[in-house]
N, C-alpha and C positions, 0 to 999 in steps of 0.2 A: 834209655833202658838202664843205664848205670844207677839211676836214682831208685830203682826197685829192688827189694830183697830178692834173693835167689829163687825162692818158691814162686813169687809172682813173675819173675822173668820167664821161668819155664812155662807158666800158664799162657803168657803171651806168645811164646815161640811155638806153642802147639797149634796155633792157627795156621792153616795152610796158605792163605792168600795175604799178600802184603797189606792190602786194604784193611782186612780184619785185624791184623796185627797192630796197625796204627790206631784203629778204634779201640782195641783192648788196652793199648798203652795209654791212650788219652783218658780212658775211663779210670785207670788206676792212678794216674797223675792227678786227676781231678779229685778223687777221693782224698788223697793225701794233702793236696793244697787246701781243700775245704777245712779239714780238721786242723791243719797247721795254722790257717788264718783265724778260725774261730777261737781256738783254745791256746794259741801261742805255743804249741808243742813244736820242738825242732822237727823239721821236715823229715830228717833221717830217722827220727824216733817214733814217727807216727806208726801205730800198729793196727792194721786192718785184718781182722779175723773173718772167717766165713763159716756160716752154718752148714749143716749137712746138705741142705738144699742149694747152697752156693750164695746165700744172701750176705753181702758185706756188712760187717759190724765193726765200728771203731772201738777199740779197747782204750778207754780213757783212764787217767789216774783217779784214784779215790777222791771223792768230794767235788768232782767236776760236774757230774750229773747224777741224778737219783731222786727218790721221792721227797727228800728234804731240801732239794735245791730249787729255790723259787724260780719259775719260768723255764726250767731246764730239767724237768722230772725224768725224761726218758729220751735223750737224744738218740736219734738213729738216722740212717741215710739209705738211699737206694739209687741205683744208676740204670741207665738204658741207652742202647745205641741202635740206630737204624738208618740205612742210607748213608748220608754224610754227617749225620748228627750224633753226638754223644752228650748226654745230659745227666745232671745229678739233682737230687732233691733231698732235703733234710728237714727234720721236725724236732722241736724241743720237747714235745709232750706226747704226740700221737705217733702210732706206727705210720710209716710212709712207704708207698710203693709207687714206682714210675714205669711208664711204658711209652714208647714212641712208635707211631705207625704212619706209613705213607698212604694216604687215602687215594692217591692217584695210581698206586701200584697195581699192575695187572698180571695175570698168570702168564708164564712164558710160553705155554701151549696155546695162547690166544683164545682161551675158552670164554664163552659169555658168562655173565654173572650166575645165571641159574645152574649151569653145569659146574662151575667152580665151587659155588656155595654148597652144592649137593654133597661134596666131600666132607663137609663139617656138619651134616644134618644132626648127628647125635651129640654135638658139642654145645649147642645152644638150646634154650628152652622155646616152647611154642610161642610164648609172649614176645620173646626177643626176635623170633623169625617174623612175627607179624609186624614189628616195628621196622625191620630191615626191608620188608617187601611192600610197605604201605604206599610208598611213592610210586613205585613201578618202573622208574628209569634205571638204566644200567649204572649210571654214575652214582645215583642215590643208593642203590643196593650195595655196591662196592663200598661206598663211604660209610654207610651205617654198619656194615659187617665189620669193617676195620675198627670203628669206634667201639663197638661191643667187644671185640677181641681185646682192644687195649684196656677196657674196663676190667675184664676178667684177669688179664695179665698183671695189671697194676694191683688189684686186690690180692692175688696169689703172691705176688712179690712183696707186698707189705706184710702178709702173714708169715711168709717164708716157708711155705709147705711144699713147694716144688711140684713135681709131676704126679704126685700121688693124689691130687685133689680132682674129684669128678666135677667137670666144668658146669654141668647142668645143675649142680647144687646151688650155685650162685645165679640168681635170676635178676637181671637189670631191667629197669624201666625208667621212664622220664616223667617227672611231675608235671611239667608244662609242655611236653612235646619236644624239649631240647635236651641234648646230651649233657648240657651244663647243669641240668637239675637231676642227675641220675640218682637213683636210690637202689639199694640191693636188698634182696631177700636171700637168706641162706636157709636152705631146707624149708622154704615157705614162710619164714618169719622175717619181717622187716627188721633191718639193723639200723636203728636211728643214730648210732654213734659212728657211722661211716659217712664220709663226704668224698665227693669226686670233683675234680677240676680239670677242664680241658683248656689247652692254650695252643694257638696256631704258632708254629715255628717258622713256616713259610707258607706258600700257597697250598701245599698239599700235606706237609708233615704236621701231625698233631701230637702233643704230649699230654698224657693223662696221669694225674697225680691222685693217688688214693690215700686217705687218712683215716685211721681208726684207733680203737682202744688197744693199749699194749697187751691187755689180757688175751687178745686174739692170737698173739704170738707166743703163747705159753709153751708150744712144743719145742721152742728152741731157745728160750730165754737164758738157759744156763750157758750159752755160748758167750754172752757178754751184755745182753740187754740189762740195763740197770734196775728195772722193775717190771712187774707184770700187772701191777694195779695201781691206777692213778684215780684219786677221788673224782667223783662226777663233775664237780664244779671246775676242777683244774683241767680235766679233759675237755669239757665244753669250751673253756676259754681258749684251749689250744686249737680246737676244731674251728672256732670262730675267727682265728687269726686270718688276716687278709693273705691271699696267696701271692707271694712276691713273684713278679714276672721273671721269666728266664732271661739271662743276660749272655750274650755271645762273647766268648773269649777265644784267644789264639793259644797255640801250644806254648808259646813263650811266656804266656801269663800263668802257666802251671809249673814253671821252673822256679825253684827257690832262689832268693836273691844272691846267695853265696855261690850258686852254680850258673848264674846267668851269663857271665863273661865266657865261661867254658862253652856254654851252649851257642852263644853268638859266634865264637871262633869256629866251631864245628860247622855251623850253618853258613859261615862266610859273611856274617852281618857286620 
């Protein structure tokens, strides 16, 4: 906790349960270690700002990222945590949003899928509901619902618009029947500059990464986003980049080298 600035410490401490505090701490250490590693900025000088909707944005020195920097026109990052997982995704050119869901999670009230899903009837589009119910099995309905929810969350987190977005404005469908080929329509219009990637973290947890044009984040670019317009060819090259698989790390991997001995002493290592 001593590695965080006072404001971030306070945010972590607001969580009621110890598990949630650990997840929040892991998220913040991960953000700082990513920026520290990529840009060689001293760990204690990494500055993570937040938009009004809470999206983390790394404040980088001039000349590190921007329209004129080849291959690094619009660096940004996003984080998510669910269950035992905390994950981070970053992009050099496209907006990025990340969400993790546990497809095996079930309601505490032990409701069946139809009863549980009825609470979200006005949050998804008719087409999305058809996809969720097409298989007919309990397991499939829950899994498809969570995948659709992850798609919407990842999109919203990429754009950085928070709770003010009407979820049914974003309508997700699959090109070939698989969530790996998801496309999105916003207000009925296909958005060709958005791509979505799913990756299994274990048997039930899936991570969804959304990537799209920086112009979609125009409502918050004044926070620190280096640009709101990327040339079409540069954006396409960014969207076509292979999705790097997630790599599992331990807390000790998120501790800067000059603090590792102190960490080991506290942990009795």
